[in-house]
N, C-alpha and C positions, 0 to 999 in steps of 0.2 A: 431381245433386250430393249427396253426403252432407251432412248438416247440420253447421253450424259447431259446433265442439267446444271444450271447455276444455283448456288445457295446464297440466300439473302444475308446470312450473318457470318459465314465462314468463308472458306476458299471457294473459287469458282471453277466450273468445268465447262468447256465449250460444248455446245450442241454439235457444231461442225467446225472442224479445224480450219476449213477454207472459207467459211462464211464471211462475207464483207461486213456483216453486222455483229460478229462475235469475235473476240480475241481468243487465241488459243491459250489455254491455261491448264494446269494439272492440279489434281487433288493432292494436298500435302499429306504424305503418309502418316505424319504424326497425329493428324486429326481425322484420319479416315474412319475411325470407329466412333466418332462423336456425332450424334444426331442433332440436327438443327430444330429447335422447337417451333419456329415459324413455318418451315417447310412441313414438319410433321402435322401441325394443327391444320394446315391447308389440305393435306391429303386425307386426313380423317374426315374433314368437312366434305371434301369432294366425294369420298366414299359414300357418305350419307345421301348426297345429292344423286349419285348414280343409282343407289338402291331406291330412292324415291322415283326414279324413272320407271322402275318395274312395279314397285308397290308404293303408291297406287297409280302412277301415271299411265303406264302401258295397259294395266288392267281396265282402267276407265276409258282410255282411248279405244281399245278394242271392244270393251263391253258395250259402249254406246252404239257401235256400229252394227251389232248383231240384233236379231229380233228379241223381244222382251223374254220369250220363253227360254232363251239361251244365255241370258246375261250372267246369272250366277255361275254357270259352268265356266265362262271365261275367267271370272275372278278366282275360282277354285283352281283352274289349271295354272294360272300365274303364281298363286301361292305355293302350290305343290312343286312346280318346277323350280321356284326359287329355293325351296327347302331342300330338295334332293340334290340340286347342283351345288349348293353351299356346302353340304356335308361331303360330297364327293371331292370338291375342290380342296378341302382341308385334308382329307385322307390321302388322295393320290393325284388329284388334278394339278395342283400347284407344282409338284415335283416333276410331272411329265412336261409341263410347259416351261418352267424356269429352274429346274433342278440341275443346272450345269450342263454344258455341252458334252454329248457323248459322240454320236455319229452324225450329228446335224439334223436328225429327224425327231428325236425324242430327248427330253431331259433325263438326267440320271434319277435314281431312286433315293438319293441321299436326304431328300426333304420329305419323305413319306411321313404322314401325320405331323408335318411341320417340324420334324427333328432337324437338328443341326442348323437352325437359322442363324444368320449373322446378326451382330448388333446393328449394323447399318447395311442397307442394300447396296450392292456394288454400283459405283458411279452416281450415287445420290447421297443426300444427307438426311435420309429418313430411315427409321428402323425397318428391318426387313419384314417384321410382323405387320407394319403399316402398309407396306408394299403388297403383301399377301392379301390383306383386307381390300385394298383398292382393286386389285386384279380379281378378286372374288366377285365383286359387284359386276364386273364385265362378264365373268363366267355365268352369272345369273341371268343377265338381261339378254345375252345372245341367243340362247335356246328359247327363251320366252318370246323373242320376236317372231319365231316360227309359228306360234299359236294362231296368229292371224290367218294362216293358210288353210287351216283345217277346222276352223270353228264351225259349230252347229252339226257336226257329223262324226267327229273323232271320239273313239272310246277312251275314257279317262285313264284306265290302266295302261293302255298302249302309249298314251301321251307321256306319262311319267317314265315308263321304261325306255321309250325312244330317246327322250331328252337326256336321260342319265347316261345311256351308252353313247349318244351323240357327243356329249361333252368330252368324253374320254377318247373317242375315236376321231372325231373331226376337230373340235375346238382346241383341245389341249395340244395336239401335234402342230396345227397351223400357228398357234400362238408361239410355239417354240421356233418354228421355221422363221418367223418374222421378227419376234421380240426377244426370243430367248437365245439368240446367237446361232440359230439354225442355218440351213443351206440357202434360204431366200435372203436372209440378212447378209450372207456372204456375197450374194450377187449384187447387193446394193439396193434391194427393194426398200422403199420407204412407206411407212404407215404410221402417222402420228398418233391416232387415237382409235383406229379400228375399221377403216374403210374396207380393208381386205380381211383382217382377222375377225371382225364382227359382222359387217354388213354383207360382204360377199359370201361368207360361209352360210349365214342364216338365210339370205335371200335366195341363193341357188338351191339350198337344201329344202326351203319352203316350196319352191316351184316343183321339185322332184316329188315331194310328198303330196302336193295337190294333184299331180298327174296320177300317182299311185292310188290315191284314195278315191278319186273320181268326184263327180259333181254332186252338189247337194240336190236332194229331191226337188224337182220342179225348176231347177236352175237351167237355163237363164229365162224361161218363159214366165215364171212366177216372180213378181216383184218382191224383193227381200230388202225392204227399206230399213235403215237403222232406227231403232226404237228410241234413241235419245241422243240427237246431235249435240245437245247441251253437254252431256257427259263426255262425249268425244272431244269437244272443244276444251273442256276442263282438263281432260287427260293430256291433250296436246300441250296445253300451257304448262302442265307439270313436267312433261318431257322436255320442253323448251328450257325451262329453268334448270332442270336437272342436267341438261346437256353442258351447262357451264362447268359442272364438276367432271362430266365425261371427257370433254376436250381440254378444259383448263387444268384439270387434275393430271392429265397425261404429260404435262411438263415436269411433273414430279418435284416442283419447287414453287415457292410463293414469291415469284419475281415477275418481271415484265414478260417473260416467256409465257406465263400463265395468263396474264391479262391480255396479251396479244392474241393468244388462242381463243379466248373468250370473246374479244371484240370480233374477230373473224367469224366465229360461230354465230354470234347474234346478227351480224350484218347479212350473212348468207342466208339465214332463216328468214329475216325480214324481207329480203329481196325476192326469195323464192315464193313466199306467201303473196306478195304483191303481184308478181308475174302470173301466179296461178289464178289469182282473182281476175286478172285481165284476160287470160285465156278463156276462163269460164264465161266471161262477159260476151266474148265473141262466139264461143261454141254453143252455149246453152242459154244465152240472154241475160243471165244475172249470176253474180257470185254466190256461192253457198258456204254455209258454216263448215261443213265437212271438207269442202274444197280448200278453204283457207288453212284449215288445220293440217290437211294432207300436204299442201304445199310447203308449209313450214317444216314438217317432218322430213320432206324430200330435201330441202335446203340443208337441214342439220345433218342428214346422212351423208350428203355429198361433200360437205366441207370437212367432215371428220378426219379423213386421211391427210388432209393438207393444212389443217387449222394452225399448226405451229410452224409451218414452213413458208407460208405465203403472206402477202400484204393485204390490207383492207380492200384496195381496188380490185385485186384479183378475186377476193371473196364475194364482191358484188357480182362479178362475172360468173363465178361458179354457182352462186345462188340462182341467177337467172337461167343458166344452162340446166340446172337441176329441175326447175319447174317445167321447162319446155320438154326435156327429154323424158322425165318421169311421167308427165301427163300423158304423152302419147304412148309410153310404154304400158300404162294401165289399160288403155284402149286396145293395144296390140295383143296383150296377153288374154284379155277377156273376150274381145270381139273378133280378133284375128285368129288366135290359136284356140280359142274356146276352152281355156283352162280356168277352172274355178279356184284361182288363188283368191279366197274369199275377201280378204282385207288388203289385198295388193302388196303383200310382203316383198315379193320379188321386184315388182315394178318400181316401188318406192325405195326400199332399203337395198336390195340387191343391185339394181341398176344405178341407184344413186351412189352407193359405195364404190362400184366399179368405175363409174364416170369420174368421180372425184380423185380416185387413185391414179387415173391416167392424166387428168388435167394438172395434177401435181407436178408432173414432169416438165411442163411448160412454165407454170407460175412460180416455181421455186427459184427461178432465175432472179438474180439480183437486179436485172434490168426491169423486172416487173415488180420490184419491191419485196421479193422473197429473200430467204436467208442465204441463197446461193447453193450451187451444187456441191456435193461431197468431193473430196479430192479424187481426181481421175475420171470424173463424170461430167457429161454435158447433156444437152437435151436429148440427142439421139440415144446415147447409151442409157440415160435414165428412163426414157420412155420404153425402151426394150426391157429393161429390168422390171418396170411396173407392169408391162404387158405379160411378161413371164409369171410374175407374182399373181396377178389376177387370174390368168389362165390356169396355172397349176392348182391354185386353191379352189377355183370353180370346179375343175375336173375331179379333184379329190373329194370335195364336198358332195357332188352329184353321185359319184360311184359309191362312196361309203354310206351315204344316206339310203340309197336304194337297197344295199345289202342289209343294213341295220333294220330298215323299215320292214322289209319282207321277212327277215329272220325272226323278229319279234312277233310278227303276225301269225306265225305258226303256233304260238302260245297264247298271245293276247291279240284277238282280231282288231284291225284298225278302226272299223266303223261300228257304230251302234246299230241296233236293229231298225228296220223301217218304222216300226211302231214308236220306238223311242225317239227317232229323228222327227217324226210327225208330231209327237207330243212335246218335244223340246228337251234339251239335255239338262235343264235345271232339275228335272225329275229323275232321269236316269243317272245323273252324276252325284246324286245324294244317296248315301248309304251303300248297301252291298250291291245293288244293281250295276253300279259303276265297274265292279270287278267280275261280274258274271261273264262267264266264257261261252254261254249258250248263244 
């Protein structure tokens, strides 16, 4: 479940009862079914911003990084994944993630096809339908992030089938564990906007798929330069702006909670981009357009789990750490482990999300300007909870991804043929050849 939030026009609900920055208050039962128009308008806007991150932000960011002969295939995959995950979220995904607590692992089936929705989502002042919409945009972008790991070689049919099953087997259960009142929530695991739910799941799964699928033909001996760094920077800029809705919207209210999360988001991205530029200056002699874009994304991914819990000073530190750690993670994965995670999904999103989730345990402290620890928690216990959350989700994501990926490959092969890969996926992913099983 997302954390209780303040409402700008009605009663207030504390994010954390013990926070030195928030007063403990309760929601008046008499107005519990009344939606606040300001909060609702903000979450609707935030939903549009998050969808902008996938379409067209992520599509352009990834599309510019591949060779020209594979550009359209990236756009097609992003559109198709967005479509199939949106439908599945409405049919069954939402109820698996948020349909009430059953055994701590999955939600109940009471909201299948969005049946039995409440007038107002519990502990908020927005309609539950608005909450469904906002969470749907998260369910869209999370599997879409993985596209960067298999670009230029994955078969379109396998991609769509894999992302559909992955949403139900990996994303929906993990969402319930952390945000839906599941077992990790009970342990005290914190994740403001998706460092564990979004970035750890997608990053770890992307790494597993990259290993399973194998290297692109000619990699790493053949230079595979991005065909349009300009499109990549434009896509990164859209992601940066859209992230205001991603993190700011996760406050579920149009108050200073949202603005604080947005400030932290922006300052972390800014710091990460600047530090990435500095690293490139010393490592390769000059900053690059792709580098500054990647640095900003690393900062955004790393601040995501902590955006609503820490202060701006901590966000600067988190942004700097994101650039340093993720930069060297990129080199380690590609040059050390020789894994062709084509667009560095694990090194940027996975490593960034896990790093931010662990750093949260320190910087949530009121002494560092954070909101303060939940009742009964301190740095040690919070760090252990975060470590368990990151570890459990990483393991589940890796194992489930391997099973799903190999299972689907018996029906729909993972990779295109050598001829199609050589010619480029813009040809093989147009028309019936994309679904050819030969």
